[in-house]
C-alpha positions in Angstrom: 107.2 182.3 28.7 107.6 182.1 24.9 105.6 179.4 23.1 107.5 176.2 22.7 108.0 174.8 19.2 109.5 171.4 19.9 109.9 170.8 23.6 106.9 169.6 25.6 106.6 169.3 29.3 108.9 166.2 29.2 111.2 166.9 26.3 110.7 166.1 22.6 108.4 163.1 21.8 107.3 161.6 18.5 107.2 158.4 16.5 110.9 157.7 15.9 111.8 158.5 12.3 109.0 161.0 11.9 109.4 164.7 12.4 110.9 165.9 14.6 112.7 162.7 15.6 114.5 162.2 12.3 118.2 161.7 12.1 118.7 165.0 10.3 116.7 167.0 12.9 118.3 165.4 15.9 121.7 166.2 14.4 120.6 169.9 14.4 119.3 169.6 17.9 122.7 168.3 19.0 124.4 171.2 17.3 122.1 173.7 18.9 122.3 172.2 22.3 126.1 172.0 22.1 126.4 175.6 21.1 124.1 176.8 23.9 125.7 174.6 26.5 129.2 175.7 25.5 128.2 179.4 25.8 126.5 178.8 29.2 129.4 176.8 30.6 132.0 179.2 29.2 134.0 176.2 28.0 133.7 173.1 26.0 130.8 171.4 27.7 130.4 167.7 28.6 127.2 165.8 28.1 126.2 162.3 29.2 123.7 160.3 27.2 121.6 157.3 28.3 118.8 155.5 26.7 116.1 152.8 27.3 115.9 149.6 25.3 114.0 150.9 22.2 115.5 149.9 18.8 115.4 153.6 17.6 117.6 154.6 20.6 120.8 153.8 18.7 119.9 156.0 15.7 118.9 159.0 17.9 121.9 158.7 20.2 124.3 158.6 17.3 122.7 161.6 15.6 122.6 163.6 18.8 126.2 162.7 19.6 127.3 163.8 16.1 125.6 167.1 16.5 127.1 167.7 20.0 130.7 166.7 19.0 130.5 168.9 15.9 130.3 171.9 18.3 133.2 170.6 20.4 131.2 168.9 23.2 132.6 165.9 25.0 130.0 163.1 24.9 129.9 160.3 27.5 127.7 157.3 26.5 126.1 155.6 29.5 124.3 152.9 27.5 121.0 151.5 28.7 120.2 153.1 32.0 117.0 154.2 33.8 116.1 157.9 33.4 117.0 158.6 37.1 120.3 156.9 36.6 121.2 159.4 33.9 120.2 162.2 36.3 122.5 160.6 38.9 125.4 160.1 36.6 125.1 163.7 35.3 125.8 164.9 38.8 128.3 162.1 39.6 130.5 162.9 36.6 130.1 166.7 37.0 128.7 166.9 33.4 127.2 170.1 32.2 124.0 168.3 31.0 122.5 164.9 30.7 120.3 163.5 28.0 117.8 160.6 28.2 116.6 159.0 24.9 113.3 157.4 25.9 109.5 157.7 25.6 108.9 156.3 29.1 105.7 154.2 29.2 104.8 154.8 25.5 104.9 152.0 22.9 108.2 150.9 21.3 107.6 152.9 18.1 107.7 156.2 20.0 110.8 157.8 21.4 111.9 161.0 23.0 114.8 163.2 24.0 114.9 164.8 27.4 117.6 167.0 28.8 118.8 167.4 32.4 120.8 170.3 33.7 124.1 169.9 35.6 122.1 169.4 38.8 120.2 166.4 37.5 116.9 168.3 37.3 115.0 168.9 34.2 116.6 171.6 32.0 115.5 175.1 32.8 112.8 176.4 30.5 115.0 179.3 29.5 117.7 177.0 28.3 115.3 174.8 26.4 113.9 177.9 24.6 117.4 179.0 23.8 118.2 175.6 22.3 114.9 175.8 20.2 115.9 179.2 18.9 119.4 178.0 18.0 118.1 175.1 15.9 117.2 177.5 13.1 120.6 179.2 13.3 123.1 176.3 13.3 123.6 176.6 9.6 125.2 180.0 10.1 127.6 179.0 12.9 131.3 178.9 12.2 132.5 175.3 11.8 134.5 173.6 14.6 137.4 171.7 13.0 140.2 169.3 13.7 141.3 168.8 17.3 138.7 171.2 18.5 135.9 168.7 17.7 134.4 166.8 20.5 134.9 163.2 21.4 132.7 160.2 22.4 133.6 157.8 25.2 131.7 154.9 26.7 131.4 154.9 30.5 131.4 151.2 31.3 131.0 151.9 35.1 127.6 153.7 34.8 125.4 150.8 35.8 127.7 149.9 38.8 127.8 153.4 40.1 124.1 153.9 39.9 123.5 150.4 41.4 125.7 151.4 44.4 123.6 154.5 44.9 120.4 152.5 45.0 121.9 149.9 47.4 122.7 152.7 49.8 118.9 153.3 50.2 117.8 149.6 50.3 116.4 148.2 53.5 117.1 144.6 54.5 114.7 142.6 52.5 115.7 139.2 53.7 112.8 136.8 53.9 110.7 138.6 51.4 109.6 136.9 48.2 109.2 139.6 45.5 108.1 139.5 41.9 109.4 142.2 39.6 108.0 143.3 36.2 110.9 145.1 34.4 108.8 146.1 31.4 111.5 144.9 29.0 112.9 148.4 29.6 115.8 150.3 31.2 115.6 148.5 34.6 115.8 145.0 33.2 119.3 144.4 34.6 119.5 146.8 37.5 116.2 146.1 39.3 116.7 142.4 39.9 120.3 143.0 41.0 119.4 145.6 43.6 116.6 143.6 45.2 118.6 140.4 45.3 121.5 142.4 46.8 119.1 143.5 49.5 118.4 139.9 50.4 115.0 139.4 48.7 114.0 136.2 46.9 113.4 137.7 43.5 111.4 136.4 40.5 111.8 138.8 37.6 109.8 138.8 34.4 109.9 140.9 31.2 113.7 141.1 31.3 114.5 140.2 27.7 114.2 143.4 25.7 114.5 143.1 21.9 114.1 146.7 21.0 110.4 146.2 20.1 108.8 144.7 23.2 109.3 147.5 25.7 106.0 148.2 27.6 104.2 145.6 25.4 101.6 144.1 27.7 103.9 144.6 30.7 105.2 147.2 33.0 103.4 149.7 35.2 100.7 150.4 32.6 99.8 146.7 32.2 99.6 145.3 35.7 97.3 142.2 35.2 100.1 139.7 34.6 102.1 140.8 37.7 99.0 140.8 39.8 98.3 137.2 38.7 101.9 136.1 39.4 101.8 137.5 42.9 98.4 136.2 43.8 99.0 132.7 42.5 102.7 132.4 43.4 102.5 133.1 47.1 104.7 136.2 46.9 104.8 138.9 49.6 104.5 141.6 47.0 105.2 142.7 43.4 106.8 145.7 41.8 106.3 147.0 38.3 108.4 149.6 36.5 107.7 151.5 33.3 110.0 151.6 30.3 112.5 154.2 31.6 112.0 153.1 35.2 111.2 156.6 36.6 108.0 155.2 38.2 106.8 152.1 40.1 103.5 150.6 41.1 103.3 147.8 43.7 101.0 144.8 44.3 100.2 143.3 47.7 100.3 139.6 48.4 96.7 139.1 47.2 97.4 140.9 43.9 95.7 144.2 44.8 97.1 147.3 43.3 99.2 149.7 45.5 99.5 153.0 43.6 100.9 156.4 44.3 98.2 157.5 46.8 98.9 154.4 49.0 102.7 155.1 48.8 102.2 158.8 49.7 100.3 157.8 52.9 102.8 155.1 53.9 105.9 157.3 53.3 104.4 160.4 54.9 103.8 158.4 58.1 107.3 156.8 58.2 109.0 160.0 57.3 106.8 162.1 59.6 106.0 164.6 56.9 103.6 167.3 57.8 102.7 168.1 54.2 102.8 166.2 50.9 102.1 167.3 47.3 99.9 165.4 44.9 97.8 166.3 41.8 94.1 167.0 41.3 93.7 163.3 40.3 94.7 162.0 43.8 91.8 160.3 45.5 90.0 162.2 48.3 90.4 159.2 50.6 94.1 160.1 50.9 93.3 163.7 51.8 90.8 162.7 54.5 93.3 160.1 56.0 96.1 162.7 56.0 93.8 165.3 57.6 93.0 162.8 60.4 96.7 162.5 61.1 97.2 166.3 61.1 99.0 166.2 57.7 98.3 168.5 54.8 97.8 167.6 51.2 98.6 170.2 48.5 97.3 169.6 45.0 98.7 170.7 41.6 97.8 170.3 38.0 98.4 166.8 36.5 102.1 166.1 35.8 105.2 165.4 37.9 106.7 168.7 36.6 104.0 170.6 38.7 104.5 168.4 41.7 108.2 169.1 41.6 107.7 172.9 41.3 105.4 173.0 44.3 107.7 170.9 46.4 110.6 173.2 45.6 108.7 176.4 46.2 107.4 175.1 49.6 110.6 173.5 50.7 108.9 170.1 50.9 110.3 166.6 50.1 107.5 164.1 49.4 105.1 164.2 46.5 103.8 162.1 43.6 101.1 160.9 41.3 98.8 157.9 41.3 100.9 156.6 38.3 103.7 155.8 40.8 105.8 158.8 39.7 107.0 159.7 43.2 109.4 162.4 44.3 111.7 162.2 47.4 113.6 165.4 46.9 115.8 165.0 49.9 117.2 161.9 48.3 117.0 162.5 44.5 116.0 165.4 42.2 113.8 163.4 39.9 111.4 160.5 39.9 113.1 157.1 40.3 111.0 153.9 40.2 113.6 151.6 41.8 114.4 154.1 44.5 110.6 154.7 45.1 110.1 150.9 45.6 113.1 150.7 48.0 112.1 153.7 50.1 108.5 152.5 50.2 109.5 149.1 51.5 111.9 150.7 53.9 108.9 152.7 55.3 106.8 149.5 55.4 109.4 147.8 57.5 110.0 150.8 59.7 106.2 150.9 60.6 106.0 147.2 61.0 103.1 146.9 58.5 102.4 145.2 55.2 101.1 146.3 51.8 98.0 144.2 52.5 97.3 146.3 55.6 97.9 149.5 53.7 95.5 148.5 50.9 92.7 147.6 53.3 93.1 150.8 55.4 93.1 153.3 52.5 89.8 152.5 50.8 89.4 154.8 47.7 86.4 156.9 47.4 84.0 156.3 44.5 84.5 158.7 41.7 82.3 159.6 38.7 83.2 161.5 35.6 80.7 163.1 33.2 82.0 164.6 29.9 79.7 167.5 28.7 80.1 168.8 25.1 80.0 172.6 25.0 80.5 175.3 22.3 83.3 177.1 24.1 85.0 175.2 26.9 87.1 178.1 28.1 84.0 180.3 28.5 82.1 177.7 30.3 85.0 177.0 32.7 84.9 180.6 33.9 81.1 181.1 33.6 79.6 182.7 36.7 76.6 180.4 36.9 78.7 177.4 36.4 81.1 178.5 39.2 78.1 179.1 41.5 76.9 175.5 40.7 80.4 174.2 41.6 80.2 176.0 44.9 76.7 174.6 45.5 78.0 171.1 44.8 80.9 171.5 47.1 78.6 172.7 49.9 76.3 169.7 49.3 79.3 167.4 50.0 80.2 169.4 53.2 83.9 168.5 53.1 83.2 164.8 52.7 83.8 164.8 48.9 85.5 166.7 46.1 84.4 168.4 42.9 86.7 169.1 40.0 85.5 170.8 36.8 88.0 171.3 34.0 88.1 171.8 30.3 89.4 168.9 28.2 92.8 169.4 26.8 91.9 168.0 23.3 88.2 168.3 22.8 85.3 170.8 23.3 84.3 169.2 26.5 83.9 170.1 30.1 84.9 167.2 32.4 82.8 167.1 35.6 84.4 164.9 38.3 82.8 164.3 41.7 84.3 162.1 44.4 83.0 161.1 47.8 82.3 158.2 50.1 78.7 157.5 48.9 78.2 156.5 45.2 74.6 157.5 45.0 75.3 160.9 46.5 78.2 161.7 44.1 76.2 160.6 41.1 73.3 163.0 42.1 75.7 165.9 42.7 77.5 165.2 39.4 74.3 165.0 37.3 73.0 168.3 38.8 76.3 170.1 38.1 76.5 168.6 34.6 73.0 169.8 33.9 74.0 173.4 34.6 77.1 173.0 32.4 74.8 171.7 29.6 72.4 174.6 29.9 75.1 177.2 29.9 77.2 175.3 27.3 74.5 175.7 24.6 74.7 179.5 25.0 78.5 179.6 25.2 80.5 181.8 22.9 
């Protein structure tokens, strides 16, 4: 694959107003995307645009729409809507693409632009690369003029249509007292509505976005307040979303955190999945528990993109990350925080259990991480003596623990992670392995 210039693994991200997320550049992005989408569709394309609650979303949406319509594309504004809602409306409205303007769980100053294909999945790499190449060529395109220019419409039914989809997958929550943390983000209206419609007694916090308070001390990356609310308010459980509501974390009635590993176990049982997909960060306790139940755990690199790819390639449905970014590919093509919470509670009710029981059953293994400075992290990661030391460490744990050695993505470090049921044992194994890395690291390069 060609090297990307603007698109990362989850679209274009930056501080809003700084390159590349300036109004001028986003206008060009819209022109380039419009030209590529028209050519691929063989007609005047249609694109839906949704956003979270960031103040900069208006500027970016306007600039992108101007660029798209200048190439004859029809733009449909969905307004504030969770990322998975944009994915759903892209399919529902038979659009050629969807765009989300959001930086997910990042601070309010950041923003991003992410494209979906017509199927509601992330845009194909080849299409993103074609758009990148077109950005430098838009100045030479023949102008589209007069009645051939695109138009912009506001789709007022977007929230209702997406809410109906979520309600179809909601269990009966009558009798449950639930606290919601909506992160002052895209789910601030929809989440309370869907849980109330399902019969729950709902107390929702962080539902007053002002454009600058999204994710500020709240949401799935700041769980302390929700945990306190649930523990002191006699709630059955709590649910927190991130800014664009594509992930969810839960809290049991005592305020204990229920993260993606817990949800994978619960849903795998209720759905009778034989295999699930997670990342290298998933705790070994889940792997052991699944193995005891004759279920397999497949691991990928960190990132929902890689979980999605593995699920698709293996024909599997259930996967996710500890962050609460879960995938139920038989229900939706992308992560959906509200849907994740609904399906998890449905599994809880189907099994006749509680989140308290789940938390107590799946006790996470201790984990230690040692960062070792080296001269050449790539050389050390593939060094024969280091690899032999990794094999020796794995043998010492005899299948009761896990070893992961990987180079840092940003520093000249090797990260040595060891996980297992006994804290003293994993510390000993990690120190011995880190010692080998230090010895070899001084001679690297």
